TIPA-900389 format. One record per residue (C-alpha): x, y, z. Coordinates in nm, 3 decimals, padded with zeros to 5 digits, m for minus. Example, Ala and Ser with C-alpha at 12.3 -4.5 7.8 and 13.67 -1.06 7.14 Angstrom:
// TIPA-900389
NODE      px      py      pz
NODE  01.230 m00.450  00.780
NODE  01.367 m00.106  00.714
END
This chain:
// TIPA-900389
NODE      px      py      pz
NODE  00.000  00.000  00.000
NODE  00.267  00.250  00.098
NODE  00.477  00.175 m00.208
NODE  00.211  00.187 m00.477
NODE m00.051  00.433 m00.353
NODE m00.018  00.811 m00.361
NODE m00.127  00.969 m00.030
NODE m00.295  01.253 m00.220
NODE m00.510  01.009 m00.420
NODE m00.565  00.732 m00.165
NODE m00.533  00.889  00.181
NODE m00.751  00.629  00.351
NODE m00.540  00.339  00.222
NODE m00.221  00.507  00.339
NODE m00.373  00.578  00.680
NODE m00.481  00.216  00.702
NODE m00.127  00.098  00.616
NODE  00.028  00.310  00.891
NODE m00.235  00.176  01.126
NODE m00.127 m00.178  01.041
NODE  00.227 m00.089  01.147
NODE  00.087  00.059  01.468
NODE m00.105 m00.258  01.555
NODE  00.183 m00.490  01.458
NODE  00.434 m00.302  01.671
NODE  00.187 m00.294  01.960
NODE  00.159 m00.674  01.948
NODE  00.498 m00.798  01.829
NODE  00.729 m00.509  01.919
NODE  01.064 m00.478  01.745
NODE  01.017 m00.810  01.563
NODE  00.786 m00.626  01.322
NODE  01.075 m00.411  01.195
NODE  01.364 m00.649  01.263
NODE  01.614 m00.695  00.984
NODE  01.629 m01.072  00.962
NODE  01.998 m01.135  00.897
NODE  01.950 m01.507  00.945
NODE  01.733 m01.509  00.632
NODE  02.035 m01.425  00.418
NODE  02.171 m01.714  00.215
NODE  02.510 m01.827  00.338
NODE  02.778 m01.737  00.080
NODE  02.998 m02.009  00.225
NODE  02.733 m02.278  00.192
NODE  02.707 m02.555 m00.061
NODE  02.559 m02.335 m00.332
NODE  02.822 m02.158 m00.532
NODE  02.579 m01.882 m00.632
NODE  02.349 m01.814 m00.336
NODE  01.984 m01.755 m00.401
NODE  01.875 m01.395 m00.422
NODE  01.700 m01.301 m00.099
NODE  01.333 m01.215 m00.116
NODE  01.262 m00.846 m00.055
NODE  00.958 m00.916  00.162
NODE  01.181 m01.092  00.417
NODE  01.381 m00.771  00.461
NODE  01.211 m00.475  00.625
NODE  01.387 m00.210  00.419
NODE  01.144  00.077  00.471
NODE  01.373  00.325  00.294
NODE  01.288  00.146 m00.033
NODE  00.915  00.139  00.043
NODE  00.817  00.474  00.188
NODE  00.766  00.777 m00.030
NODE  00.954  01.099  00.041
NODE  00.854  01.238  00.380
NODE  00.654  00.934  00.490
NODE  00.925  00.837  00.738
NODE  00.808  01.128  00.955
NODE  00.451  01.002  00.943
NODE  00.568  00.655  01.046
NODE  00.768  00.803  01.334
NODE  00.459  00.994  01.452
NODE  00.259  00.670  01.447
NODE  00.524  00.476  01.642
NODE  00.615  00.755  01.885
NODE  00.399  00.621  02.173
NODE  00.557  00.277  02.138
NODE  00.909  00.425  02.134
NODE  00.835  00.625  02.450
NODE  00.686  00.325  02.627
NODE  00.981  00.104  02.532
NODE  01.230  00.367  02.655
NODE  01.054  00.380  02.992
NODE  01.101  00.002  03.016
NODE  01.472  00.040  02.920
NODE  01.397 m00.157  02.605
NODE  01.577 m00.004  02.308
NODE  01.527 m00.284  02.055
NODE  01.244 m00.099  01.881
NODE  01.438  00.222  01.817
NODE  01.738  00.029  01.682
NODE  01.515 m00.178  01.454
NODE  01.333  00.134  01.326
NODE  01.658  00.323  01.256
NODE  01.801  00.027  01.073
NODE  01.487 m00.023  00.864
NODE  01.477  00.346  00.765
NODE  01.844  00.350  00.665
NODE  01.966  00.693  00.550
NODE  01.623  00.843  00.605
NODE  01.676  00.816  00.979
NODE  01.960  01.069  00.968
NODE  01.722  01.364  00.928
NODE  01.488  01.259  01.212
NODE  01.622  01.444  01.517
NODE  01.383  01.275  01.755
NODE  01.490  00.931  01.637
NODE  01.856  01.030  01.660
NODE  01.807  01.135  02.022
NODE  01.644  00.800  02.096
NODE  01.945  00.629  01.942
NODE  02.179  00.832  02.161
NODE  01.994  00.718  02.470
NODE  02.019  00.361  02.345
NODE  02.395  00.395  02.314
NODE  02.423  00.524  02.672
NODE  02.181  00.290  02.845
NODE  02.135 m00.025  02.637
NODE  02.344 m00.337  02.711
NODE  02.584 m00.492  02.464
NODE  02.557 m00.586  02.182
NODE  02.251 m00.367  02.131
NODE  02.444 m00.057  02.235
NODE  02.709 m00.134  01.973
NODE  02.447 m00.155  01.699
NODE  02.289  00.169  01.818
NODE  02.627  00.344  01.817
NODE  02.695  00.227  01.465
NODE  02.363  00.369  01.348
NODE  02.401  00.696  01.541
NODE  02.749  00.765  01.403
NODE  02.692  00.641  01.047
NODE  02.689  00.900  00.771
NODE  02.647  01.200  00.998
NODE  02.877  01.500  00.927
NODE  02.933  01.566  01.297
NODE  03.007  01.208  01.400
NODE  03.342  01.311  01.555
NODE  03.167  01.550  01.792
NODE  02.898  01.293  01.859
NODE  03.157  01.033  01.956
NODE  03.330  01.288  02.180
NODE  03.006  01.370  02.357
NODE  02.941  01.002  02.420
NODE  03.286  00.949  02.572
NODE  03.251  01.257  02.794
NODE  02.908  01.149  02.916
NODE  03.009  00.787  02.969
NODE  03.378  00.696  02.922
NODE  03.289  00.326  02.895
NODE  03.122  00.389  02.556
NODE  03.468  00.403  02.402
NODE  03.458  00.024  02.414
NODE  03.184  00.020  02.151
NODE  03.339 m00.065  01.812
NODE  03.192  00.233  01.622
NODE  03.291  00.478  01.897
NODE  03.642  00.334  01.929
NODE  03.705  00.356  01.554
NODE  03.604  00.722  01.555
NODE  03.804  00.809  01.866
NODE  04.116  00.613  01.773
NODE  04.116  00.729  01.413
NODE  03.988  01.089  01.429
NODE  03.959  01.214  01.789
NODE  04.287  01.087  01.930
NODE  04.279  01.362  02.194
NODE  04.023  01.154  02.381
NODE  04.253  00.854  02.419
NODE  04.390  00.995  02.746
NODE  04.053  01.000  02.923
NODE  04.002  00.737  03.195
NODE  03.800  00.440  03.072
NODE  03.563  00.248  03.295
NODE  03.552 m00.127  03.298
NODE  03.218 m00.132  03.115
NODE  03.120 m00.452  03.288
NODE  02.764 m00.330  03.347
NODE  02.687 m00.305  02.979
NODE  02.860 m00.629  02.877
NODE  02.689 m00.963  02.912
NODE  02.801 m01.224  03.165
NODE  02.949 m01.447  02.894
NODE  03.139 m01.175  02.710
NODE  03.508 m01.123  02.771
NODE  03.691 m00.801  02.856
NODE  03.731 m00.524  02.604
NODE  04.040 m00.546  02.383
NODE  04.130 m00.218  02.205
NODE  04.148 m00.266  01.831
NODE  04.486 m00.156  01.691
NODE  04.436 m00.267  01.332
NODE  04.396 m00.056  01.022
NODE  04.704  00.157  01.090
NODE  04.545  00.326  01.392
NODE  04.867  00.335  01.602
NODE  05.027  00.552  01.334
NODE  04.788  00.832  01.435
NODE  04.877  00.820  01.803
NODE  05.150  00.987  02.003
NODE  05.403  00.778  02.191
NODE  05.222  00.849  02.518
NODE  04.892  00.732  02.376
NODE  05.058  00.416  02.243
NODE  05.206  00.353  02.587
NODE  04.866  00.386  02.755
NODE  04.709  00.137  02.515
NODE  05.008 m00.093  02.554
NODE  04.979 m00.085  02.931
NODE  04.612 m00.181  02.917
NODE  04.692 m00.470  02.683
NODE  04.975 m00.588  02.908
NODE  04.741 m00.598  03.208
NODE  04.492 m00.800  03.010
NODE  04.755 m01.047  02.886
NODE  04.908 m01.105  03.228
NODE  04.571 m01.158  03.395
NODE  04.485 m01.529  03.380
NODE  04.115 m01.475  03.463
NODE  03.989 m01.357  03.120
NODE  03.917 m01.614  02.849
NODE  04.215 m01.732  02.648
NODE  04.061 m01.597  02.328
NODE  04.055 m01.244  02.473
NODE  04.417 m01.270  02.582
NODE  04.517 m01.394  02.237
NODE  04.340 m01.095  02.082
NODE  04.532 m00.868  02.317
NODE  04.862 m01.025  02.208
NODE  04.777 m00.963  01.843
NODE  04.674 m00.607  01.925
NODE  04.996 m00.530  02.111
NODE  05.193 m00.667  01.816
NODE  05.057 m00.385  01.597
NODE  05.192 m00.115  01.827
NODE  05.529  00.051  01.760
NODE  05.819 m00.120  01.936
NODE  05.622 m00.434  02.018
NODE  05.913 m00.669  01.949
NODE  06.035 m00.665  02.310
NODE  05.694 m00.750  02.456
NODE  05.634 m01.026  02.203
NODE  05.979 m01.177  02.254
NODE  05.919 m01.187  02.629
NODE  05.577 m01.347  02.582
NODE  05.716 m01.602  02.339
NODE  05.975 m01.702  02.597
NODE  05.783 m01.691  02.924
NODE  05.410 m01.721  02.859
NODE  05.206 m02.040  02.843
NODE  05.211 m02.228  02.509
NODE  04.895 m02.075  02.357
NODE  04.995 m01.717  02.436
NODE  05.356 m01.787  02.334
NODE  05.250 m01.922  01.996
NODE  05.023 m01.621  01.942
NODE  05.314 m01.391  02.025
NODE  05.535 m01.569  01.774
NODE  05.265 m01.535  01.512
NODE  05.228 m01.162  01.587
NODE  05.602 m01.105  01.549
NODE  05.562 m01.145  01.174
NODE  05.407 m00.798  01.153
NODE  05.618 m00.592  01.393
NODE  05.779 m00.267  01.285
NODE  06.130 m00.407  01.344
NODE  06.144 m00.716  01.118
NODE  06.525 m00.726  01.106
NODE  06.547 m00.774  01.481
NODE  06.249 m01.011  01.491
NODE  06.372 m01.245  01.218
NODE  06.654 m01.411  01.417
NODE  06.417 m01.460  01.711
NODE  06.160 m01.623  01.487
NODE  06.419 m01.854  01.332
NODE  06.528 m01.959  01.679
NODE  06.167 m02.028  01.782
NODE  06.108 m02.221  01.458
NODE  06.296 m02.518  01.600
NODE  06.070 m02.539  01.903
NODE  05.708 m02.631  01.967
NODE  05.583 m02.311  01.801
NODE  05.754 m02.391  01.471
NODE  05.430 m02.383  01.271
NODE  05.354 m02.024  01.369
NODE  05.719 m01.922  01.354
NODE  05.771 m02.039  00.996
NODE  05.462 m01.850  00.882
NODE  05.583 m01.541  01.064
NODE  05.925 m01.574  00.900
NODE  05.763 m01.555  00.558
NODE  05.580 m01.236  00.656
NODE  05.891 m01.085  00.810
NODE  06.111 m01.148  00.507
NODE  05.884 m00.938  00.291
NODE  05.965 m00.633  00.505
NODE  06.343 m00.682  00.525
NODE  06.574 m00.540  00.254
NODE  06.704 m00.830  00.039
NODE  07.064 m00.725  00.097
NODE  07.023 m00.793  00.471
NODE  06.841 m01.121  00.423
NODE  07.127 m01.328  00.279
NODE  07.324 m01.400  00.600
NODE  07.005 m01.471  00.793
NODE  06.864 m01.711  00.533
NODE  07.202 m01.874  00.478
NODE  07.217 m01.969  00.844
NODE  06.860 m02.096  00.825
NODE  06.937 m02.310  00.519
NODE  07.272 m02.458  00.625
NODE  07.287 m02.412  01.001
NODE  07.308 m02.713  01.233
NODE  07.003 m02.843  01.417
NODE  06.762 m02.651  01.193
NODE  06.428 m02.814  01.124
NODE  06.332 m02.920  00.774
NODE  06.039 m02.679  00.762
NODE  06.271 m02.387  00.834
NODE  06.514 m02.493  00.561
NODE  06.228 m02.522  00.315
NODE  06.098 m02.176  00.400
NODE  06.450 m02.033  00.370
NODE  06.476 m02.175  00.017
NODE  06.140 m02.026 m00.076
NODE  06.232 m01.684  00.063
NODE  06.563 m01.681 m00.124
NODE  06.374 m01.699 m00.452
NODE  06.068 m01.501 m00.347
NODE  06.264 m01.202 m00.215
NODE  06.529 m01.216 m00.492
NODE  06.813 m01.209 m00.242
NODE  07.153 m01.122 m00.398
NODE  07.348 m01.444 m00.449
NODE  07.037 m01.658 m00.397
NODE  07.122 m01.892 m00.685
NODE  07.465 m01.963 m00.535
NODE  07.307 m02.065 m00.206
NODE  07.037 m02.271 m00.374
NODE  07.286 m02.455 m00.596
NODE  07.498 m02.526 m00.292
NODE  07.200 m02.685 m00.119
NODE  07.095 m02.863 m00.441
NODE  07.434 m03.028 m00.492
NODE  07.488 m03.118 m00.126
NODE  07.453 m03.497 m00.091
NODE  07.305 m03.478  00.259
NODE  07.020 m03.240  00.174
NODE  06.685 m03.366  00.295
NODE  06.444 m03.484  00.028
NODE  06.176 m03.229  00.111
NODE  06.430 m02.949  00.128
NODE  06.564 m03.051 m00.213
NODE  06.213 m03.027 m00.358
NODE  06.175 m02.676 m00.214
NODE  06.515 m02.584 m00.359
NODE  06.408 m02.719 m00.699
NODE  06.095 m02.506 m00.693
NODE  06.303 m02.202 m00.598
NODE  06.550 m02.267 m00.881
NODE  06.278 m02.308 m01.140
NODE  06.139 m01.969 m01.037
NODE  06.472 m01.803 m01.121
NODE  06.525 m01.885 m01.491
NODE  06.708 m01.557 m01.550
NODE  07.020 m01.720 m01.408
NODE  07.167 m01.952 m01.677
NODE  07.267 m02.207 m01.411
NODE  06.921 m02.267 m01.265
NODE  06.733 m02.476 m01.522
NODE  07.032 m02.687 m01.637
NODE  07.100 m02.778 m01.274
NODE  06.749 m02.920 m01.243
NODE  06.831 m03.193 m01.495
NODE  06.960 m03.388 m01.197
NODE  06.595 m03.412 m01.085
NODE  06.546 m03.661 m01.371
NODE  06.853 m03.860 m01.270
NODE  06.989 m03.910 m00.921
NODE  06.726 m03.697 m00.747
NODE  06.424 m03.841 m00.925
NODE  06.129 m03.916 m00.700
NODE  05.751 m03.895 m00.713
NODE  05.731 m03.577 m00.505
NODE  06.006 m03.409 m00.706
NODE  05.852 m03.497 m01.042
NODE  05.498 m03.400 m00.943
NODE  05.622 m03.064 m00.817
NODE  05.822 m02.975 m01.126
NODE  05.539 m03.089 m01.355
NODE  05.324 m02.808 m01.213
NODE  05.513 m02.534 m01.400
NODE  05.319 m02.339 m01.662
NODE  05.467 m02.181 m01.978
NODE  05.310 m01.847 m01.884
NODE  05.549 m01.828 m01.590
NODE  05.849 m01.800 m01.823
NODE  05.964 m01.571 m02.098
NODE  05.996 m01.696 m02.458
NODE  06.372 m01.739 m02.422
NODE  06.341 m01.974 m02.123
NODE  06.054 m02.194 m02.240
NODE  06.264 m02.429 m02.460
NODE  06.495 m02.500 m02.166
NODE  06.209 m02.594 m01.938
NODE  06.041 m02.796 m02.215
NODE  06.358 m03.003 m02.242
NODE  06.358 m03.044 m01.863
NODE  05.995 m03.164 m01.864
NODE  06.080 m03.419 m02.132
NODE  06.364 m03.555 m01.917
NODE  06.137 m03.567 m01.614
NODE  05.869 m03.744 m01.816
NODE  06.116 m04.014 m01.917
NODE  06.221 m04.057 m01.553
NODE  05.863 m04.108 m01.429
NODE  05.783 m04.469 m01.346
NODE  05.450 m04.483 m01.160
NODE  05.121 m04.464 m01.355
NODE  05.002 m04.153 m01.173
NODE  05.331 m03.973 m01.223
NODE  05.347 m04.073 m01.590
NODE  04.995 m03.943 m01.642
NODE  05.090 m03.605 m01.498
NODE  05.413 m03.608 m01.695
NODE  05.226 m03.669 m02.018
NODE  04.989 m03.385 m01.941
NODE  05.277 m03.155 m01.852
NODE  05.480 m03.238 m02.165
NODE  05.175 m03.191 m02.388
NODE  05.159 m02.837 m02.247
NODE  05.528 m02.772 m02.306
NODE  05.562 m02.961 m02.638
NODE  05.521 m02.653 m02.865
NODE  05.843 m02.513 m02.716
NODE  06.050 m02.831 m02.737
NODE  06.342 m02.780 m02.977
NODE  06.614 m03.042 m02.920
NODE  06.660 m03.415 m02.940
NODE  06.418 m03.512 m03.221
NODE  06.663 m03.755 m03.381
NODE  06.723 m03.935 m03.053
NODE  06.349 m03.965 m02.986
NODE  06.277 m04.099 m03.334
NODE  06.562 m04.349 m03.321
NODE  06.468 m04.483 m02.980
NODE  06.093 m04.502 m03.051
NODE  06.158 m04.684 m03.381
NODE  06.386 m04.947 m03.228
NODE  06.191 m05.220 m03.046
NODE  06.514 m05.354 m02.902
NODE  06.567 m05.030 m02.710
NODE  06.399 m05.064 m02.368
NODE  06.375 m04.685 m02.339
NODE  06.176 m04.666 m02.661
NODE  05.839 m04.704 m02.489
NODE  05.895 m04.388 m02.286
NODE  06.034 m04.206 m02.589
NODE  05.728 m04.315 m02.787
NODE  05.505 m04.134 m02.537
NODE  05.718 m03.825 m02.590
NODE  05.693 m03.868 m02.967
NODE  05.315 m03.908 m02.961
NODE  05.282 m03.601 m02.741
NODE  05.489 m03.403 m02.992
NODE  05.268 m03.539 m03.269
NODE  04.946 m03.442 m03.091
NODE  05.078 m03.090 m03.034
NODE  05.178 m03.051 m03.400
NODE  05.549 m03.019 m03.328
NODE  05.628 m03.329 m03.539
NODE  05.442 m03.446 m03.852
NODE  05.596 m03.672 m04.113
NODE  05.862 m03.802 m03.877
NODE  05.607 m04.049 m03.745
NODE  05.608 m04.227 m04.082
NODE  05.978 m04.306 m04.047
NODE  05.908 m04.458 m03.706
NODE  05.628 m04.667 m03.855
NODE  05.859 m04.800 m04.128
NODE  06.122 m04.899 m03.873
NODE  05.869 m05.074 m03.653
NODE  05.718 m05.261 m03.949
NODE  06.060 m05.382 m04.050
NODE  06.141 m05.493 m03.698
NODE  05.806 m05.673 m03.676
NODE  05.872 m05.868 m03.995
NODE  06.234 m05.959 m03.918
NODE  06.218 m05.983 m03.541
NODE  06.219 m06.362 m03.559
NODE  06.574 m06.352 m03.695
NODE  06.712 m06.240 m03.359
NODE  06.980 m06.448 m03.193
NODE  06.801 m06.518 m02.866
NODE  06.463 m06.674 m02.804
NODE  06.354 m06.386 m02.583
NODE  06.427 m06.132 m02.858
NODE  06.245 m06.342 m03.117
NODE  05.926 m06.302 m02.911
NODE  05.975 m05.967 m02.737
NODE  06.083 m05.756 m03.034
NODE  05.777 m05.830 m03.257
NODE  05.542 m05.786 m02.963
NODE  05.701 m05.455 m02.868
NODE  05.697 m05.334 m03.229
NODE  05.331 m05.422 m03.272
NODE  05.236 m05.251 m02.944
NODE  05.411 m04.933 m03.053
NODE  05.240 m04.940 m03.392
NODE  04.904 m04.970 m03.220
NODE  04.988 m04.672 m02.997
NODE  05.073 m04.463 m03.302
NODE  04.752 m04.565 m03.478
NODE  04.549 m04.491 m03.168
NODE  04.694 m04.141 m03.148
NODE  04.633 m04.075 m03.517
NODE  04.271 m04.184 m03.502
NODE  04.125 m04.142 m03.153
NODE  04.112 m03.763 m03.125
NODE  03.975 m03.727 m03.473
NODE  03.703 m03.988 m03.425
NODE  03.600 m03.829 m03.096
NODE  03.487 m03.516 m03.279
NODE  03.789 m03.285 m03.290
NODE  03.818 m03.112 m03.625
NODE  04.149 m03.212 m03.787
NODE  04.428 m02.972 m03.868
NODE  04.492 m02.960 m04.248
NODE  04.810 m03.169 m04.225
NODE  04.648 m03.452 m04.031
NODE  04.435 m03.618 m04.306
NODE  04.736 m03.641 m04.535
NODE  04.949 m03.791 m04.259
NODE  04.680 m04.047 m04.172
NODE  04.648 m04.149 m04.540
NODE  05.024 m04.198 m04.572
NODE  05.033 m04.408 m04.256
NODE  04.733 m04.613 m04.375
NODE  04.901 m04.689 m04.711
NODE  05.213 m04.812 m04.534
NODE  05.013 m05.041 m04.308
NODE  04.793 m05.173 m04.591
NODE  05.107 m05.311 m04.756
NODE  05.159 m05.555 m04.468
NODE  04.879 m05.810 m04.400
NODE  04.989 m05.835 m04.038
NODE  04.895 m05.471 m03.984
NODE  04.565 m05.473 m04.169
NODE  04.359 m05.417 m03.848
NODE  04.555 m05.099 m03.776
NODE  04.517 m04.987 m04.137
NODE  04.141 m05.043 m04.121
NODE  04.131 m04.839 m03.798
NODE  04.291 m04.548 m03.981
NODE  04.053 m04.603 m04.271
NODE  03.757 m04.565 m04.038
NODE  03.910 m04.246 m03.904
NODE  03.926 m04.110 m04.260
NODE  03.566 m04.211 m04.333
NODE  03.394 m03.900 m04.478
NODE  03.095 m03.888 m04.241
NODE  02.902 m03.569 m04.326
NODE  02.714 m03.380 m04.059
NODE  02.350 m03.287 m04.088
NODE  02.285 m02.948 m04.246
NODE  02.077 m02.677 m04.085
NODE  01.808 m02.692 m04.351
NODE  01.716 m03.059 m04.298
NODE  01.426 m03.172 m04.088
NODE  01.519 m03.265 m03.737
NODE  01.853 m03.088 m03.740
NODE  01.983 m02.989 m03.405
NODE  02.296 m02.883 m03.223
NODE  02.621 m02.979 m03.387
NODE  02.485 m02.941 m03.742
NODE  02.685 m02.775 m04.014
NODE  02.622 m02.639 m04.360
NODE  02.565 m02.303 m04.526
NODE  02.236 m02.153 m04.416
NODE  02.179 m01.981 m04.755
NODE  02.237 m02.294 m04.968
NODE  01.965 m02.344 m05.230
NODE  01.801 m02.673 m05.332
NODE  02.040 m02.726 m05.623
NODE  02.348 m02.666 m05.409
NODE  02.213 m02.898 m05.143
NODE  02.146 m03.173 m05.398
NODE  02.496 m03.136 m05.541
NODE  02.649 m03.156 m05.194
NODE  02.453 m03.469 m05.106
NODE  02.555 m03.632 m05.433
NODE  02.920 m03.561 m05.367
NODE  02.897 m03.694 m05.010
NODE  02.723 m04.006 m05.137
NODE  02.994 m04.085 m05.390
NODE  03.275 m04.029 m05.138
NODE  03.113 m04.237 m04.869
NODE  03.022 m04.530 m05.096
NODE  03.368 m04.539 m05.255
NODE  03.540 m04.531 m04.917
NODE  03.326 m04.815 m04.779
NODE  03.382 m05.016 m05.096
NODE  03.758 m04.976 m05.063
NODE  03.745 m05.096 m04.703
NODE  03.529 m05.393 m04.806
NODE  03.780 m05.490 m05.078
NODE  04.058 m05.505 m04.821
NODE  03.851 m05.733 m04.595
NODE  03.748 m05.993 m04.854
NODE  03.948 m06.272 m04.694
NODE  03.925 m06.146 m04.334
NODE  03.576 m06.235 m04.204
NODE  03.654 m06.184 m03.834
NODE  03.811 m05.845 m03.899
NODE  03.516 m05.756 m04.125
NODE  03.266 m05.826 m03.845
NODE  03.475 m05.626 m03.597
NODE  03.501 m05.335 m03.843
NODE  03.124 m05.334 m03.894
NODE  03.072 m05.295 m03.520
NODE  03.314 m05.003 m03.509
NODE  03.143 m04.851 m03.814
NODE  02.824 m04.805 m03.611
NODE  03.011 m04.586 m03.364
NODE  03.125 m04.359 m03.646
NODE  02.763 m04.289 m03.740
NODE  02.605 m04.296 m03.397
NODE  02.774 m04.192 m03.075
NODE  02.681 m04.355 m02.747
NODE  02.346 m04.240 m02.613
NODE  02.265 m04.017 m02.912
NODE  02.087 m04.062 m03.241
NODE  02.277 m04.044 m03.568
NODE  02.378 m03.697 m03.681
NODE  02.395 m03.806 m04.047
NODE  02.114 m03.720 m04.286
NODE  01.891 m04.034 m04.310
NODE  01.836 m03.969 m04.681
NODE  02.209 m03.983 m04.746
NODE  02.244 m04.289 m04.525
NODE  01.971 m04.472 m04.715
NODE  02.137 m04.385 m05.044
NODE  02.467 m04.529 m04.916
NODE  02.292 m04.853 m04.817
NODE  02.136 m04.878 m05.164
NODE  02.474 m04.803 m05.322
NODE  02.608 m05.121 m05.159
NODE  02.327 m05.341 m05.293
NODE  02.540 m05.449 m05.584
NODE  02.804 m05.599 m05.356
NODE  02.781 m05.966 m05.263
NODE  03.085 m05.993 m05.035
NODE  03.070 m06.038 m04.659
NODE  03.229 m05.708 m04.555
NODE  03.007 m05.489 m04.774
NODE  02.697 m05.675 m04.654
NODE  02.788 m05.630 m04.288
NODE  02.854 m05.261 m04.349
NODE  02.515 m05.222 m04.515
NODE  02.328 m05.404 m04.236
NODE  02.502 m05.186 m03.976
NODE  02.407 m04.865 m04.156
NODE  02.052 m04.994 m04.203
NODE  02.020 m05.052 m03.829
NODE  02.150 m04.701 m03.757
NODE  01.921 m04.535 m04.010
NODE  01.616 m04.738 m03.913
NODE  01.660 m04.659 m03.544
NODE  01.689 m04.292 m03.634
NODE  01.372 m04.279 m03.845
NODE  01.154 m04.533 m03.656
NODE  01.167 m04.778 m03.946
NODE  00.956 m04.634 m04.228
NODE  00.879 m04.847 m04.535
NODE  01.193 m04.760 m04.730
NODE  01.417 m04.871 m04.444
NODE  01.220 m05.191 m04.393
NODE  01.258 m05.266 m04.764
NODE  01.635 m05.210 m04.742
NODE  01.660 m05.452 m04.447
NODE  01.452 m05.717 m04.630
NODE  01.697 m05.696 m04.919
NODE  01.987 m05.794 m04.695
NODE  01.786 m06.070 m04.531
NODE  01.798 m06.239 m04.869
NODE  02.176 m06.202 m04.905
NODE  02.368 m06.507 m05.034
NODE  02.615 m06.460 m04.747
NODE  02.475 m06.648 m04.445
NODE  02.641 m06.418 m04.193
NODE  02.496 m06.109 m04.359
NODE  02.149 m06.261 m04.373
NODE  02.172 m06.368 m04.009
NODE  02.275 m06.017 m03.899
NODE  01.981 m05.871 m04.094
NODE  01.735 m06.114 m03.939
NODE  01.866 m06.028 m03.590
NODE  01.749 m05.665 m03.633
NODE  01.413 m05.617 m03.459
NODE  01.199 m05.362 m03.645
NODE  00.874 m05.420 m03.454
NODE  00.998 m05.285 m03.124
NODE  00.928 m04.938 m03.266
END
């Protein structure tokens, strides 16, 4: 009513709406205007994008009331505000000020009620009232000063303290009461907030007064531990806090000591604090000390860090975590002579394994030194390990300049060859595929090793070669490897030992299959080929066709080259993934279909000719042919008209392979079109085939289930 009705046109409706607020507040009190914060969706919950809160669950009256209506609402609720104040209940005034938002700033009567709430309400209601009374008001400094003069304990309220400590520092010298009357029984003592650079606005005397209060709180064992820990953190932000924190780290109980060590990472004297932290890092507070060391190093000039970090990296009786952090800081802070220290630790035979990994990470982050990346080649040799390899595989080419990428690509290749476990090899293959475009050296060695089945390292080099092939770094070189493997497969039986006569042909055939799988899998899965790929696949297929022992691999490449056209946008039932010019006319479309038909029929006929005397391979190829025309869980994306024409184009063939191909395509097309008459007629034709296997396959197709 209040939002959508003009008071000049509908005065009775507006009066009724204000009356509703009057009756609701009379019965339910502040709950009528309460801002329900619990109704907000939790940003840290399971939903990544929290639901948008409903406006009617939020009593934002500043978005509802028309200009000036906030005064009318205040007049309606004035008796309730007065009655609540007499009962020392200030929830209603706080809820009303919060619901009105900025409109409450101009209501002097409401502002006075808020001031009384700040002075007389208990915590945390007084803190909310102070935040509303001081928010957005030009004279908030004077308001905060008047509060402190009337009741010094109000300085403990967060909004008042921020104003006093940041803008009215002259009030810091006033005596402060304990404020226990306004705090609840379960709340701890007040800890002055020293964050946000506030101590930089204070005089030394003011800092000393705040420091003295924090010392009293820390040394008193009656307050909760959480309050004392907050006091330790607060005293650490004051100037010259290193002495207090060092004393607490040495003498206080473990929780307070660890908090003091943690706070030393942000003191204003990091050079003096760093040796203390390194000494504490070997004790029970090592976790907090190491984290504080990292913070401290960022504030120390790099020229002064070298002797400190050198002692931490090579000193006796230093924990592994400290040595690791020293290696990280040497690279992170770009300390002069950092590479010399890191190489010294890298080449030391007694360096701990975890420290060596941290040193390796530090060295790889400093490629500007010509000694860094070449030194890491030892990670693929005597220092190879799962943790080392996994860590170095995480590097990204964007972290390096163009001049350094070939060096790291060569390093990743060496690490990939050194990987032995399946999980590490998987990550190595992924990493080298990322770095392959920048690999420049060692092609001849890779080709020779991958093409020699007698070389036990050839299997690992083959993975490198296939990764280079998939990235486009190598092209025709794979044909030379195929020729060498074919030759070894044919003449492997001439080896001198019985083990070689069996192992060499098996290894050669396995490598040929890996090459064929790489050449065909990505393409079949739907990735559009790069222009050089079809030519390379054809050349590899011709080489394999010449050897009957490799006919299955050749047929696999032939299926990859099968010209399967996609549905065009103008055909009925076309959907996502279709292709074709949208402005093609009927004549152009007919010409395109005719060309696709000829290519597809000729390609299938060529495959059938190769499989005349291979019935088992023909049946296996027919099964794989169905996957080329219909992916798992989806209908065929090929135009059924073209598919039917291909089936009819094979009618003149009487061999087993062509018949199995035709029955497979008939099943795919019939399933796609729910078996109309023309597809039923095509299936009946193959049920009368002279080849028993073809006829049996055709009879096994169930048309009536549709």
